[in-house]
C-alpha positions as CSV (number, residue, x, y, z in Angstrom):
1,M,187.6,1.6,45.4
2,R,187.8,3.9,48.5
3,W,188.0,7.8,48.3
4,A,190.2,9.1,50.6
5,V,189.5,12.6,52.1
6,P,192.0,14.6,54.3
7,N,190.4,14.9,57.9
8,S,190.8,18.0,58.0
9,R,189.3,19.1,54.9
10,L,186.1,17.1,55.6
11,A,185.8,18.4,59.3
12,L,186.1,22.3,57.9
13,T,183.6,21.3,55.3
14,L,181.4,20.1,58.2
15,R,181.5,22.7,60.4
16,R,180.9,24.9,57.6
17,V,177.7,23.5,56.8
18,L,176.9,23.2,60.6
19,K,177.4,26.9,60.9
20,R,175.4,28.0,58.1
21,R,172.3,25.6,59.0
22,F,172.4,26.2,63.0
23,G,174.8,29.0,64.2
24,A,173.7,32.5,64.4
25,A,173.4,33.6,60.5
26,A,171.1,30.2,60.1
27,P,167.3,31.6,58.6
28,R,164.9,32.0,61.2
29,L,162.2,29.0,61.6
30,S,158.6,29.5,62.5
31,V,156.3,27.0,64.2
32,R,152.9,27.1,63.0
33,T,149.6,24.7,64.0
34,H,148.6,22.5,61.8
35,I,144.9,23.7,60.8
36,P,142.5,21.3,58.9
37,W,141.1,22.8,55.9
38,Y,137.5,22.7,56.5
39,W,138.1,25.2,59.7
40,R,140.0,27.4,57.4
41,A,137.0,27.6,55.2
42,A,134.3,28.0,58.0
43,P,134.5,31.9,57.5
44,A,133.9,31.8,53.7
45,L,130.7,29.4,54.6
46,V,129.4,31.9,57.0
47,L,129.4,35.0,55.1
48,V,128.1,32.5,52.3
49,L,124.7,31.8,54.7
50,A,124.6,35.0,55.8
51,G,124.0,36.4,52.1
52,L,121.9,33.6,51.7
53,A,119.8,34.5,54.9
54,G,119.8,38.3,54.0
55,M,118.3,37.1,50.6
56,A,115.7,34.8,52.0
57,M,114.4,37.8,54.3
58,Y,114.2,40.4,51.4
59,F,112.3,37.9,48.9
60,G,110.7,36.8,52.1
61,S,109.3,39.9,53.3
62,D,108.3,40.8,49.3
63,L,106.1,37.4,49.4
64,R,104.8,38.4,53.0
65,L,103.8,41.8,51.8
66,G,102.2,40.3,48.7
67,A,100.3,37.6,50.5
68,G,99.0,40.5,53.0
69,A,98.0,42.8,50.2
70,G,96.2,39.6,48.7
71,E,94.4,38.7,52.1
72,T,93.6,42.3,52.9
73,S,91.9,42.8,49.3
74,E,89.6,39.3,49.9
75,S,88.9,40.8,53.5
76,V,87.6,44.0,52.0
77,G,85.8,42.2,49.1
78,L,84.2,39.8,52.1
79,R,83.6,43.0,54.2
80,E,81.5,44.8,51.7
81,R,79.8,41.7,50.5
82,I,78.7,41.6,54.2
83,D,77.7,44.7,54.5
84,A,75.7,44.7,51.1
85,L,73.8,41.2,53.3
86,E,73.0,43.0,55.8
87,R,71.5,46.4,54.1
88,E,69.3,43.5,52.2
89,L,68.6,41.8,55.4
90,A,67.3,45.3,56.6
91,Q,65.4,46.1,53.9
92,Y,63.9,42.5,54.2
93,R,62.9,42.9,57.8
94,S,61.7,46.3,57.2
95,N,59.1,45.2,54.6
96,A,58.5,42.0,56.7
97,Q,57.1,44.9,59.4
98,S,55.4,46.8,56.8
99,A,53.5,43.6,55.4
100,G,52.8,42.8,59.0
101,S,51.5,46.1,60.0
102,T,49.3,45.9,56.7
103,L,48.3,42.5,57.5
104,Q,47.2,43.7,60.9
105,I,45.4,46.2,59.6
106,E,43.8,44.1,57.2
107,R,42.7,41.7,59.8
108,T,41.7,44.1,62.1
109,T,39.2,45.8,59.3
110,R,38.0,42.2,58.3
111,E,37.1,41.5,61.9
112,Q,35.4,44.9,61.8
113,I,33.7,44.1,58.9
114,E,32.9,40.5,60.0
115,R,31.2,42.1,63.3
116,Q,29.4,44.8,61.2
117,I,27.8,42.1,58.7
118,K,26.8,40.0,61.9
119,Q,25.1,43.0,63.4
120,L,23.3,43.8,59.9
121,E,22.2,40.1,59.8
122,A,20.9,40.2,63.3
123,E,19.1,43.5,62.3
124,N,17.8,42.3,59.0
125,A,16.7,39.3,60.8
126,R,14.7,41.6,63.6
127,L,13.7,43.4,61.1
128,K,12.1,40.6,59.0
129,Q,10.7,39.2,62.1
130,D,8.8,42.6,62.9
131,V,7.4,42.3,59.6
132,S,6.2,38.9,60.2
133,M,5.0,40.0,63.6
134,F,3.0,43.0,61.9
135,E,1.6,40.5,59.3
136,S,0.5,37.9,61.8
137,L,-0.8,41.2,63.7
138,A,-3.0,42.1,60.7
139,E,-4.5,38.5,60.5
140,I,-5.2,38.2,63.8
141,E,-7.1,41.6,64.1
142,G,-10.6,40.4,63.4
143,A,-10.0,36.8,64.8
144,G,-12.0,37.0,68.4
145,T,-11.0,39.2,71.2
146,G,-8.6,39.3,74.2
147,A,-4.7,38.9,74.0
148,A,-2.7,37.1,71.3
149,I,0.8,36.2,70.8
150,T,2.6,35.9,67.7
151,G,5.9,35.6,65.9
152,L,7.1,33.8,68.9
153,S,11.1,32.9,68.5
154,V,13.7,31.2,71.2
155,E,17.3,31.0,70.1
156,A,20.6,29.7,71.6
157,Q,23.2,32.2,71.8
158,E,26.8,31.6,71.8
159,T,27.7,31.1,75.6
160,P,26.5,28.1,76.5
161,G,23.2,27.9,78.3
162,Q,21.8,31.5,77.4
163,Y,18.9,31.6,75.3
164,R,17.0,35.1,73.8
165,Y,13.5,35.2,72.9
166,R,10.9,37.3,71.0
167,M,7.5,37.7,70.4
168,L,4.8,40.1,69.6
169,I,1.9,40.3,71.9
170,A,-1.4,42.2,70.4
171,V,-4.7,43.1,71.9
172,R,-7.7,41.7,69.8
173,G,-11.5,43.1,70.1
174,A,-14.6,42.9,67.9
175,N,-15.1,46.5,68.4
176,K,-13.3,49.7,68.5
177,A,-13.5,49.8,72.2
178,E,-12.3,46.3,73.0
179,R,-9.4,47.2,70.7
180,E,-8.8,50.5,72.8
181,R,-8.4,49.0,76.1
182,E,-5.2,48.9,78.1
183,F,-3.7,45.5,78.9
184,S,-2.1,44.9,82.0
185,G,-0.8,41.6,83.0
186,Q,2.1,39.6,83.5
187,L,4.3,37.3,81.3
188,Q,5.4,33.7,82.1
189,L,7.6,31.5,80.7
190,V,8.0,27.7,81.4
191,V,11.1,26.3,79.9
192,R,11.5,22.2,80.1
193,L,14.8,21.3,80.0
194,R,16.7,17.6,80.3
195,Q,19.4,17.8,83.0
196,Q,21.8,15.2,83.8
197,G,19.3,12.6,81.6
198,K,16.3,13.8,83.8
199,A,13.5,16.2,82.8
200,A,13.3,19.1,84.6
201,I,11.1,22.3,84.5
202,M,11.7,26.2,85.0
203,N,9.4,28.7,85.7
204,L,10.4,32.4,84.8
205,P,10.6,34.7,86.8
206,L,12.1,32.7,89.4
207,P,11.5,34.1,92.8
208,G,13.2,37.1,93.7
209,D,14.5,37.7,90.0
210,P,16.1,41.2,90.1
211,K,14.6,41.3,86.4
212,K,11.1,40.9,87.3
213,E,9.5,43.9,86.4
214,Q,10.5,43.1,82.7
215,F,8.1,40.3,83.0
216,R,5.0,43.0,83.5
217,L,3.2,44.0,80.5
218,K,0.9,47.4,80.5
219,F,-0.1,48.2,76.7
220,K,-2.5,49.3,74.3
221,H,-2.9,47.5,70.8
222,F,0.5,45.6,70.9
223,Q,3.8,45.4,72.5
224,R,6.8,43.6,71.3
225,V,9.0,41.9,74.0
226,D,12.6,40.5,73.5
227,G,14.5,39.3,76.5
228,G,16.4,36.4,77.4
229,F,17.3,33.9,80.0
230,E,20.1,31.1,81.1
231,V,19.8,27.5,82.3
232,P,22.0,25.5,84.5
233,A,25.4,24.6,82.6
234,G,24.9,21.3,80.6
235,S,20.8,21.4,80.5
236,Q,19.4,21.1,77.1
237,V,16.1,23.0,76.5
238,T,13.2,21.1,74.7
239,S,10.6,23.8,74.7
240,V,9.4,26.9,76.2
241,E,5.6,27.9,76.7
242,V,5.0,31.3,76.9
243,R,1.8,32.3,79.2
244,L,0.1,35.6,79.3
245,L,-1.4,36.1,82.5
246,E,-4.2,38.6,83.2
247,E,-5.3,39.3,87.0
248,G,-3.7,35.8,87.8
249,A,-5.5,33.9,85.2
250,T,-4.0,32.6,81.8
251,K,-5.2,34.4,79.1
252,V,-3.6,33.1,76.2
253,A,-0.2,30.5,75.8
254,K,2.0,29.3,73.1
255,V,4.8,26.6,73.3
256,I,7.5,26.6,70.9
257,N,9.8,23.3,71.0
258,L,13.6,23.2,70.3
259,G,14.5,20.0,70.3
């Protein structure tokens, strides 16, 4: 069944509708660009991130301050320990220096005492030798006439090649006149040695020896003789013969063997 609408009425109705939609009285239209949701949410996200960053910086600074405080405290403790160790080390060094000084003083004192002991021992040996000489002198007082050699000793010294000799020479006599007479003569040493495997003889004093006058003797009763001589390096003294000369003639001789 068809509805019949008068053309005039339909046309009027359509004109009214179109006039309201598209005419001067029609509502104003606005054109908007379509923006995705994640771009619209970006400002909010930026604000949230900024807030989180601020909180992180705040709490991070607190953590750094706390850590820094801990490191500072530890450093102070280590520095105090180092200072204490340095003071202790300085004390040990001072004690070591004092001990070293004391040790040096003790060493010097000990060396001095050892030298004194050696000197006293040497002096004691000489005194014993003198006693032995005078005892020998008492024994030979009445044994014939002329000169006598007693208490003869020859000793090697610390320096290689050097020797020291000692003896007592006395004048004997059957009467007082003979014992009171003055002896004038000369001492001579005949040193027998081995040099480079060969035997050799050295007569002292040597010609031109500046100490030649020490071998001249002039005394009454007795005289103690103490002297030294030196042999070539590498030589070994085997014996020493002591001769007492008067007017060029040998009055008495005595030999001591060394090796």
